[in-house]
N, C-alpha and C positions, 0 to 999 in steps of 0.2 A: 428485480427485487434483491437478488444476492449482491449484484454489483453496487447498488446504492448503499446497502448496509455495510459492505466491505469498505467502500471508499470513505464513507463518513467515519467509520470506526478507526481506520488507519490514519485519517487526517487528525484525529484526536490525540494520537500518540506523539509525544515530544521526543524528537531525535530517535526514532525507532530503529532497532536493529533488525536484521533479516529474520532472526529467530522470533522476535516480538511480532513482526508482521505475519509470519507464517502461523504462529499460534493464534493470532487474532482471526485470521481467515479460517483456520480449522474450526475454531470455536463458533464462528458465525454460521458456517455451512452446517456443522453438526446441530446447531440450534434450529436452523430452518427445517432440517430433516426430522429432528425429534419433536418439533411442534406441529408436524404434519403439514407444513406450508407447501410441500412439493407433491402431496398425495394426488391432487387432481391434475398435475402436469404430466406431459408425456415424456418427460426427461428421464433417462435411465440413470442408474447409479454410476455406470461407466461414464456417461456424459457429465454427471455432476463432478466426478473425479477429474475429468479433463478441464472443466471450468475452474475447479479449485487450483489446479496447477497453473493455468493461464492467469488467474487472479494473482497468484503468488509472483509470477514473473513480472506482470505489469506493475504491481504495487512496489516491488523491489526496484524497478527502474524509475518509478516516480520519486521514491524516497532516497535514491542513492546519493551519497555525499560526493560533491564535486571537489576534485583536488584543486587547491588554491596554490598557484605558482608564485614564488617570491616576487617576480617582476609585476605580476598583476596586483599583489597586495600593496607594493610600493606605489604603483600608479593610482590605486584606489585611495590610499591614504593621502596622497598628494592632491587628488581631486577634492577630497573632503576638506582639506586645509584651505584650498583655494576658495571654497564656498563660504568659509567662515569669515 
């Protein structure tokens, strides 16, 4: 439940920063708690906090910006020109 909400929300962010991802995750988890969606679960607040930290690590790795090296950029541009 939390994972699906977090994934969908983070995918909706355009070029998200680490701060934006963290804030989105915090907002979603807090919303689930305040809406009582975890009341009937056997998950503890400690476990929720562990999940929150893991979601942040995972989503950060999914959205990290890959460094583009000059050689790769030139090769990519050449490939595009060849296709034209």
